C-alpha positions as CSV (number, residue, x, y, z in Angstrom):
1,M,-11.3,-6.2,-43.3
2,T,-14.1,-3.8,-44.5
3,V,-14.1,-0.1,-44.0
4,D,-16.9,-0.4,-41.4
5,A,-14.9,-3.1,-39.5
6,Q,-11.9,-0.8,-39.6
7,L,-13.9,2.0,-38.0
8,E,-14.8,-0.3,-35.1
9,V,-11.1,-1.1,-34.3
10,R,-10.0,0.6,-31.2
11,V,-7.1,3.0,-31.4
12,F,-3.8,2.0,-29.8
13,G,-5.3,-1.2,-28.2
14,E,-7.5,0.8,-25.8
15,D,-9.1,-2.3,-24.4
16,Q,-5.7,-3.9,-23.7
17,I,-4.3,-0.8,-22.0
18,A,-7.5,-0.5,-19.9
19,Q,-7.2,-4.2,-18.9
20,Q,-3.5,-3.8,-18.0
21,L,-4.3,-0.8,-15.8
22,A,-7.2,-2.6,-14.2
23,D,-5.0,-5.6,-13.5
24,A,-2.4,-3.3,-11.9
25,R,-5.0,-1.6,-9.8
26,A,-6.4,-5.0,-8.7
27,T,-2.9,-6.2,-7.7
28,L,-2.3,-3.0,-5.8
29,Q,-5.7,-3.2,-4.1
30,N,-4.9,-6.7,-3.0
31,A,-1.7,-5.5,-1.4
32,I,-3.6,-2.8,0.5
33,A,-6.2,-5.3,1.6
34,S,-3.6,-7.9,2.7
35,P,-1.3,-6.1,5.1
36,E,-0.7,-9.4,7.0
37,D,2.0,-10.2,4.4
38,S,4.2,-7.5,6.0
39,Q,3.4,-8.3,9.6
40,V,5.9,-9.9,11.9
41,E,5.4,-11.9,15.1
42,P,4.9,-10.0,18.3
43,V,8.1,-8.7,19.8
44,T,8.8,-8.5,23.5
45,A,11.6,-6.4,25.1
46,E,12.7,-6.3,28.7
47,A,14.1,-3.6,31.0
48,A,14.7,-3.1,34.7
49,D,16.6,-6.4,34.9
50,G,13.6,-8.3,33.4
51,R,11.1,-6.8,35.9
52,L,9.4,-4.8,33.1
53,R,8.3,-6.2,29.7
54,V,6.7,-4.6,26.7
55,T,5.2,-6.5,23.8
56,V,4.6,-4.9,20.4
57,G,1.9,-6.8,18.5
58,T,1.7,-7.8,14.8
59,E,0.3,-4.4,13.8
60,G,3.1,-2.4,15.4
61,R,1.0,-1.3,18.4
62,I,1.7,-1.9,22.1
63,E,-0.1,-5.1,22.9
64,R,1.0,-5.7,26.5
65,F,2.9,-4.3,29.5
66,E,4.0,-6.6,32.2
67,L,5.7,-5.5,35.3
68,D,6.9,-7.0,38.5
69,P,5.3,-4.9,41.4
70,R,8.8,-4.8,43.0
71,V,10.0,-2.5,40.3
72,L,7.6,0.2,41.6
73,K,9.8,0.5,44.7
74,E,12.4,2.1,42.4
75,G,10.3,5.2,42.0
76,S,8.3,6.7,39.1
77,E,11.2,8.3,37.3
78,Y,13.1,5.0,37.2
79,V,10.0,3.1,36.0
80,A,9.3,5.7,33.3
81,E,12.9,5.6,32.0
82,Q,12.9,1.8,32.0
83,L,9.5,1.7,30.3
84,K,10.8,4.1,27.6
85,L,13.9,1.9,27.1
86,A,11.7,-1.3,26.8
87,V,9.3,0.3,24.3
88,N,12.1,1.7,22.1
89,E,13.9,-1.7,22.2
90,A,10.7,-3.5,21.2
91,L,10.1,-1.1,18.4
92,D,13.7,-1.4,17.2
93,Q,13.4,-5.2,17.2
94,R,10.2,-5.0,15.2
95,A,11.7,-2.7,12.7
96,E,14.7,-5.1,12.3
97,A,12.3,-8.0,11.9
98,L,10.5,-6.2,9.1
99,G,13.8,-5.9,7.4
100,T,13.7,-2.4,6.1
101,D,14.7,1.1,7.0
102,E,12.9,2.4,3.9
103,P,9.7,4.4,4.5
104,V,6.7,2.3,3.5
105,P,4.9,3.8,0.5
106,D,1.4,4.9,0.9
107,L,-0.3,2.2,-1.2
108,E,-3.7,3.9,-1.1
109,A,-2.3,7.1,-2.5
110,V,-0.6,5.1,-5.3
111,N,-3.8,3.3,-6.0
112,D,-5.7,6.6,-6.2
113,S,-3.1,8.0,-8.6
114,V,-3.3,4.9,-10.9
115,A,-7.1,5.1,-10.9
116,E,-7.0,8.8,-11.9
117,I,-4.4,8.0,-14.6
118,Q,-6.6,5.2,-15.9
119,D,-9.7,7.2,-16.0
120,R,-8.0,10.2,-17.7
121,S,-6.2,8.0,-20.3
122,L,-9.4,6.1,-21.2
123,R,-11.2,9.4,-21.8
124,Q,-8.3,10.6,-24.0
125,F,-8.2,7.3,-25.9
126,Q,-12.0,7.4,-26.5
127,A,-11.7,11.0,-27.8
128,M,-8.9,10.1,-30.1
129,S,-10.8,7.0,-31.3
130,A,-13.9,9.1,-32.0
131,S,-11.8,11.7,-33.9
132,I,-10.0,9.0,-36.0
133,S,-13.3,7.3,-36.7
134,E,-14.8,10.6,-37.9
135,V,-11.8,11.3,-40.1
136,M,-11.9,7.7,-41.5
137,G,-15.6,8.2,-42.2
138,K,-14.9,11.4,-44.1
139,L,-12.1,9.8,-46.1
140,H,-14.3,6.9,-47.2
141,G,-17.1,9.1,-48.4
142,G,-19.1,9.4,-45.3
143,R,-19.7,5.7,-44.8
């Protein structure tokens, strides 16, 4: 390998590291863009002896309330309490179906951090490469 060719070699495999970071970011971006992988089927819970039903949809939001009009005869406090019980039961069932009690990481924040690290490290690698190339040029008589 000639001296000129040696000067063109990137320090510490800069291109490989950049590619690895870019691949990691792409994978993370796909996870952010594909939340359906962590979705569960809608969950329905009942209260008031089956006269009140709540369905939590695939995205974890209340999708539907169903109530038998006869339950309204029980009074607003009763209906409110039973509604609370049904909503909490549906949310508990959904959490169980997801299979985790762990908090879900903020994938966007992780992606932003990786992007920042990638950008900063590439600038540092470029500065190191330029410095080494300059030193190598001086060592080889300014070629």
